[in-house]
C-alpha positions in Angstrom: -5.2 2.1 -5.5 -8.9 3.2 -5.9 -12.0 2.7 -3.9 -15.4 2.9 -5.7 -17.6 5.7 -4.4 -20.3 6.9 -6.9 -23.4 4.9 -7.8 -22.3 4.6 -11.4 -18.8 3.5 -10.4 -20.3 1.0 -8.0 -22.5 -0.4 -10.7 -19.6 -0.7 -13.1 -17.5 -2.3 -10.5 -20.3 -4.8 -9.6 -20.7 -5.8 -13.3 -16.9 -6.1 -13.7 -16.5 -8.2 -10.6 -19.5 -10.3 -11.5 -18.0 -11.1 -14.9 -14.7 -11.7 -13.2 -16.2 -14.2 -10.8 -17.7 -16.2 -13.7 -14.4 -16.3 -15.5 -12.5 -17.2 -12.4 -14.9 -19.9 -11.5 -14.3 -21.6 -14.8 -10.6 -21.2 -14.4 -10.9 -22.5 -10.9 -12.6 -25.7 -11.9 -9.7 -26.4 -14.2 -7.2 -25.5 -11.5 -8.7 -28.0 -9.1 -7.7 -30.8 -11.5 -4.3 -29.5 -12.6 -1.6 -26.9 -11.7 -2.4 -24.0 -13.9 -0.4 -20.8 -14.6 -1.1 -17.8 -12.4 -2.2 -14.9 -14.5 -2.3 -11.4 -13.3 -5.0 -8.9 -14.2 -3.5 -5.4 -14.7 -4.9 -2.5 -12.6 -7.0 -4.8 -10.5 -8.1 -3.4 -7.2 -6.3 -5.8 -4.9 -8.2 -4.7 -1.8 -11.6 -5.3 -3.4 -10.4 -8.7 -4.7 -9.4 -9.5 -1.1 -12.8 -8.7 0.2 -14.3 -10.7 -2.6 -12.2 -13.7 -1.8 -13.3 -13.6 1.8 -17.0 -13.5 0.7 -16.9 -16.5 -1.6 -17.9 -20.0 -0.5 -17.3 -22.0 -3.6 -14.0 -23.8 -3.8 -13.4 -23.4 -7.5 -13.9 -19.7 -7.6 -12.0 -19.3 -4.3 -8.9 -21.1 -5.7 -9.0 -19.0 -8.9 -9.6 -15.7 -7.0 -6.6 -16.5 -4.7 -4.4 -17.3 -7.7 -5.4 -14.1 -9.4 -4.9 -12.0 -6.4 -1.4 -13.3 -5.7 -0.4 -12.9 -9.3 -1.8 -9.4 -9.5 -0.1 -8.4 -6.3 3.3 -9.6 -7.5 2.9 -7.8 -10.8 1.5 -4.6 -9.3 3.8 -1.5 -8.8 5.3 -1.1 -5.3 2.9 1.7 -4.2 -0.1 -0.5 -4.9 1.5 -3.5 -3.1 2.2 -1.3 -0.1 -1.4 0.0 -0.1 -2.6 -3.6 0.0 -0.3 -4.4 2.9 -1.6 -1.4 4.8 -5.1 -2.4 4.0 -4.4 -5.8 5.6 -3.6 -3.9 8.8 -6.4 -1.3 8.7 -9.3 -3.0 7.0 -8.8 -6.8 7.5 -8.5 -6.9 11.2 -11.2 -8.3 13.5 -14.8 -7.5 12.8 -15.5 -5.0 15.6 -19.2 -5.4 15.6 -18.9 -9.2 15.7 -16.4 -8.9 18.6 -18.7 -6.6 20.5 -21.7 -9.0 20.1 -19.5 -11.8 21.2 -18.3 -9.9 24.3 -21.9 -9.1 25.2 -22.8 -12.8 24.8 -20.0 -13.8 27.2 -21.3 -11.3 29.7 -24.7 -13.0 29.6 -23.4 -16.6 29.2 -20.1 -17.8 30.6 -20.4 -21.1 28.8 -17.9 -22.7 26.5 -19.8 -21.9 23.3 -19.8 -18.2 24.1 -16.1 -18.1 24.8 -15.3 -20.0 21.7 -17.5 -17.6 19.7 -15.5 -14.7 21.2 -12.2 -16.4 20.3 -13.4 -16.8 16.7 -14.6 -13.2 16.5 -11.3 -11.8 17.7 -9.3 -13.4 15.0 -8.3 -10.9 12.3 -10.0 -11.3 9.0 -6.6 -11.3 7.3 -5.7 -14.7 8.8 -8.6 -16.3 7.0 -7.6 -14.4 3.9 -4.0 -15.8 4.1 -5.5 -19.3 4.5 -7.5 -18.9 1.4 -4.6 -17.5 -0.5 -2.6 -20.5 0.6 -4.9 -22.8 -1.4 -3.7 -21.4 -4.7 -1.0 -23.3 -6.6 2.2 -21.8 -5.3 0.3 -19.9 -2.6 2.6 -20.8 0.2 5.7 -19.5 -1.6 3.9 -16.4 -2.7 2.8 -15.6 0.9 6.4 -16.1 2.1 7.5 -13.5 -0.5 4.8 -11.2 0.6 5.9 -11.4 4.2 9.5 -10.7 3.1 8.4 -7.6 1.4 6.3 -6.6 4.4 9.4 -6.8 6.6 11.1 -4.2 4.3 8.3 -1.7 5.1 7.8 -2.2 8.9 10.5 0.3 10.0 8.8 3.1 8.1 5.3 1.8 8.7 5.1 0.3 12.2 1.4 -0.2 11.8 2.2 -3.2 9.7 3.5 -5.1 12.8 0.1 -6.7 13.4 0.2 -8.2 9.9 3.6 -9.5 10.5 2.5 -11.1 13.8 -0.4 -12.9 12.0 2.1 -14.2 9.3 4.3 -15.5 12.1 1.3 -17.1 13.9 0.2 -19.0 10.8 3.6 -19.9 9.5 4.5 -21.4 12.9 1.6 -23.8 12.3 2.1 -24.4 8.6 5.9 -25.1 9.1 5.5 -27.1 12.2 8.2 -29.7 12.7 5.7 -32.4 11.8 5.5 -31.1 8.3 9.3 -30.9 7.7 11.3 -33.6 6.0 15.1 -34.0 6.7 16.9 -34.7 3.5 20.7 -35.2 2.9 22.2 -32.9 0.3 25.2 -34.3 -1.5 27.0 -34.0 -4.9 24.3 -36.2 -6.5 21.4 -33.8 -5.4 19.7 -32.1 -8.4 21.5 -29.1 -9.7 18.6 -26.7 -9.1 18.9 -27.4 -5.3 22.7 -27.2 -5.4 22.5 -23.8 -7.0 20.3 -22.7 -4.1 22.8 -24.0 -1.6 25.4 -21.8 -3.2 23.0 -18.8 -3.3 21.7 -19.2 0.3 25.0 -20.0 2.1 25.1 -17.2 4.7 28.1 -18.0 6.9 31.0 -18.9 4.7 30.3 -17.9 1.1 30.7 -20.7 -1.5 33.0 -19.4 -4.2 32.3 -21.8 -7.0 31.2 -25.3 -7.9 34.6 -26.7 -6.9 34.2 -25.2 -3.4 30.7 -26.7 -3.2 31.9 -30.1 -4.3 34.6 -29.9 -1.6 31.9 -29.4 1.0 29.6 -32.2 -0.2 31.4 -35.0 -2.0 34.2 -36.2 0.3 33.4 -39.0 2.8 34.1 -36.8 5.8 31.6 -34.2 4.8 27.8 -34.0 5.2 25.0 -31.6 4.5 21.3 -31.8 5.5 18.3 -29.6 4.9 14.7 -29.3 6.1 12.2 -29.3 3.2 8.4 -28.7 3.3 5.9 -30.4 1.0 4.8 -27.1 -0.4 8.3 -26.0 -1.2 9.8 -29.3 -2.5 12.9 -27.8 -4.2 13.5 -25.1 -1.6 15.5 -26.0 1.5 14.2 -24.0 4.4 17.4 -24.3 6.4 20.5 -26.4 5.9 23.6 -27.3 7.9 27.1 -28.2 6.7 29.0 -30.8 8.7 32.7 -31.8 8.8 33.7 -35.1 10.3 37.1 -34.7 12.1 39.4 -36.3 14.5 39.3 -33.4 17.0 37.5 -30.1 17.8 38.7 -27.6 15.2 39.8 -24.1 16.2 39.8 -22.5 12.7 37.6 -22.6 9.6 40.4 -22.3 7.0 41.6 -25.9 7.2 38.0 -27.2 7.0 37.4 -25.3 3.8 40.8 -25.8 2.2 40.4 -27.3 -1.3 43.8 -29.0 -1.0 43.1 -30.8 2.2 43.2 -34.6 2.4 39.9 -36.1 3.4 39.8 -38.7 6.1 37.6 -41.8 6.2 34.3 -41.3 8.0 35.2 -44.3 10.3 38.3 -42.4 11.6 36.3 -39.4 12.7 35.4 -38.9 16.4 33.9 -35.4 16.0 31.0 -33.9 14.0 31.5 -30.2 13.4 28.5 -28.0 12.5 30.3 -25.2 10.8 27.6 -23.5 8.9 23.8 -23.2 9.4 21.9 -21.1 6.9 18.2 -20.1 6.9 17.1 -19.6 3.3 13.7 -17.9 3.5 13.7 -14.3 4.8 10.0 -14.4 4.8 10.0 -17.2 7.5 12.0 -15.1 10.0 10.9 -15.8 13.5 9.9 -19.4 12.7 12.5 -21.5 14.3 13.8 -24.6 12.5 17.5 -24.8 13.6 16.9 -26.4 17.0 15.0 -29.3 15.4 17.5 -29.5 12.6 20.6 -29.9 14.8 18.9 -32.5 17.1 17.7 -34.6 14.2 21.1 -34.4 12.4 22.8 -35.5 15.6 20.5 -38.6 15.7 21.1 -39.3 12.0 24.9 -39.1 12.4 24.9 -41.3 15.5 23.0 -43.9 13.4 25.3 -43.6 10.4 28.6 -43.4 12.3 28.6 -44.8 15.9 32.3 -43.8 16.2 31.2 -40.1 16.5 31.4 -39.1 20.2 31.6 -35.3 20.1 29.1 -32.9 18.5 30.3 -29.4 18.3 30.0 -26.2 16.3 32.6 -23.9 14.8 30.6 -20.7 15.0 31.1 -17.1 13.9 30.6 -14.1 16.3 28.9 -11.6 14.0 28.4 -8.7 16.4 31.6 -8.8 18.4 33.6 -6.2 16.5 30.8 -3.6 16.8 30.3 -4.3 20.5 34.0 -4.1 21.2 34.3 -0.9 19.3 31.7 0.7 21.5 33.5 -0.5 24.6 36.8 0.9 23.4 35.2 4.3 22.8 33.2 4.3 26.1 34.7 6.6 28.8 33.7 4.0 31.5 33.8 0.5 30.0 32.7 -2.3 32.2 35.3 -4.7 30.8 38.2 -2.5 29.5 40.5 -0.3 31.5 42.8 2.3 29.8 45.7 -0.2 29.5 43.4 -2.7 27.8 42.2 -0.1 25.4 45.8 0.9 24.6 46.6 -2.8 23.8 43.6 -3.1 21.5 44.8 -0.3 19.3 46.7 -3.0 17.5 43.4 -4.0 15.9 43.3 -0.7 14.0 46.6 -1.5 12.3 46.5 -3.0 8.8 47.3 -6.8 8.6 47.9 -7.0 12.3 46.8 -10.6 12.2 49.7 -11.6 9.9 52.4 -10.4 12.3 52.8 -13.1 15.0 54.2 -10.6 17.6 51.4 -8.1 17.2 48.8 -10.8 17.2 50.1 -12.4 20.3 50.3 -9.0 22.1 46.5 -8.6 21.8 45.4 -12.2 22.3 44.8 -12.2 26.1 43.0 -8.8 26.2 40.8 -9.7 23.2 39.8 -13.1 24.7 39.1 -11.5 28.1 36.8 -9.0 26.4 35.2 -11.8 24.4 34.5 -13.7 27.6 32.7 -10.7 29.0 30.8 -10.3 25.7 29.5 -13.9 25.9 28.9 -14.2 29.6 27.8 -10.8 30.9 26.8 -8.5 28.0 23.0 -8.4 27.6 20.6 -7.0 25.2 17.5 -4.9 26.1 15.6 -8.1 27.0 18.3 -9.3 29.3 19.5 -12.0 26.9 23.1 -12.7 25.8 23.9 -10.0 23.2 25.3 -12.4 20.6 22.5 -13.9 18.4 24.4 -17.1 17.6 25.1 -17.6 21.3 21.4 -17.2 22.0 20.5 -19.8 19.4 23.0 -22.5 20.6 22.6 -21.8 24.3 18.9 -22.0 23.9 19.3 -25.4 22.3 21.2 -26.6 25.3 24.8 -26.3 24.0 27.7 -25.3 26.2 30.1 -22.5 25.2 33.2 -24.6 25.1 36.1 -22.7 23.6 37.0 -19.3 22.1 39.3 -19.5 19.1 41.6 -16.6 18.6 42.0 -15.9 14.8 39.7 -18.7 13.9 38.5 -16.9 10.8 41.0 -14.6 9.2 38.9 -14.0 6.1 38.0 -10.4 5.4 34.5 -11.1 6.7 35.8 -12.8 9.8 38.1 -10.0 10.6 35.5 -7.3 10.0 32.7 -8.9 12.2 34.8 -10.4 15.0 38.5 -9.6 14.6 38.8 -13.2 13.6 37.2 -14.7 16.7 35.3 -18.0 16.4 33.8 -20.2 19.1 32.9 -23.8 19.7 29.5 -24.7 21.2 29.5 -28.3 22.5 26.4 -30.4 22.3 27.0 -32.8 25.2 24.1 -35.1 24.8 23.7 -35.9 28.5 23.7 -32.1 29.4 21.5 -30.6 26.7 18.2 -30.7 28.6 19.8 -29.4 31.8 21.5 -26.5 30.0 18.4 -25.7 28.0 16.2 -25.5 31.1 18.8 -23.4 33.0 19.1 -20.9 30.1 15.3 -20.8 29.4 14.3 -20.4 33.1 17.1 -18.3 34.5 19.2 -17.0 31.6 22.1 -19.1 32.9 24.9 -19.5 30.4 26.6 -22.9 30.3 30.3 -22.3 29.8 33.5 -24.3 30.2 36.1 -23.5 32.8 38.4 -22.3 30.1 35.9 -19.6 29.0 35.1 -18.6 32.6 38.8 -18.2 33.4 39.3 -15.8 30.6 37.3 -13.2 32.5 39.3 -10.6 34.3 39.8 -11.3 38.0 37.9 -8.1 38.9 34.9 -9.3 36.9 33.9 -12.4 38.8 31.8 -14.9 36.8 28.3 -15.5 38.0 25.2 -17.2 36.6 27.3 -19.7 34.8 26.9 -23.5 34.8 30.2 -25.0 36.1 31.7 -27.9 34.1 
């Protein structure tokens, strides 16, 4: 990535950019009337083009400049893309002189106009750049991909966090619930979307088209996704639902290709067994809480016989946490006898031996109760991310299911443990408020009783 320095270089650059603007303006006029192809210009100075885009006022040239910048960014080598991202942090922040003038104006005049001018001046220039890039055909999707790549660099380049924060700020507005459309996804949905369901499924991998059909076609199965007008063929998040006669305690029977479906009218329970976010670049923008609430309302309208709304959820961090507790000299939830019992988990195929499995059940569930009800992260929240999501939505931790998922993935991440979160419609708001305000975990008596007697349960909502 090069910056122009000498007079001759500056003159050459000025001529080049002037010719470029003329060309892009003509292209832009065409783009305003149709969706054109995005063409990259090799070796283009992405940073200079970003400055140019911010300086333009014409809509036609702006659209074409945005389109060219995005295409050139995506075709540029990784070092050039990283240099552009770093420039977003270092060169496209707030205009300091403008901010200083606005601060001085506020000191002299406490009126609304001066405060609004300060607010406008404090906005990083990159936010306006993102808005202009978003005007290009395919701009929204390109910015999501840019933010996804940004996330890959943040650990090594923490200075990029400010850019990520601006992406989150803008995406939270652009992907506001008011812009999202809930659409059913079934076996008649276009194949290009179904292929993405297979690819994006993040909880229980879809093995093949027969597996997908088993999740979408039967009358006791449902799938819904949120879509955005700018990403019409890309579900942002989707949920898979099983209609059952009772709350399930294992995932295997729900996914069994040989199972016998039931009529939807016979079901009393809707089970949310998989929720998958599809766009890594939209991390931090929450859709799931809106999705579950709207799907519940949709299902209630379609099938009034449904009385219970519950999840069958994985516990992705339980094995790692339990391993640390087993190795700790002074564990808060395991004594030496419990640690000895849990050595069974280190034996191959322990789950297939009923006697060995039963020997570890009580200790494992007691540790799991501690994990859900007492273990906290650095921010004082429940350590389990899935628990934070559902508890934050107002659900209740209803039941822990020993060996609910005996797949290789399930055994690796949670020693087979799965849980049910119950969405009791008349308790959701109360549970949500208690969790949001006080960190209180809503849990059933069965879960609370699993705690060891010398670890008294507190801060729990009784049921």
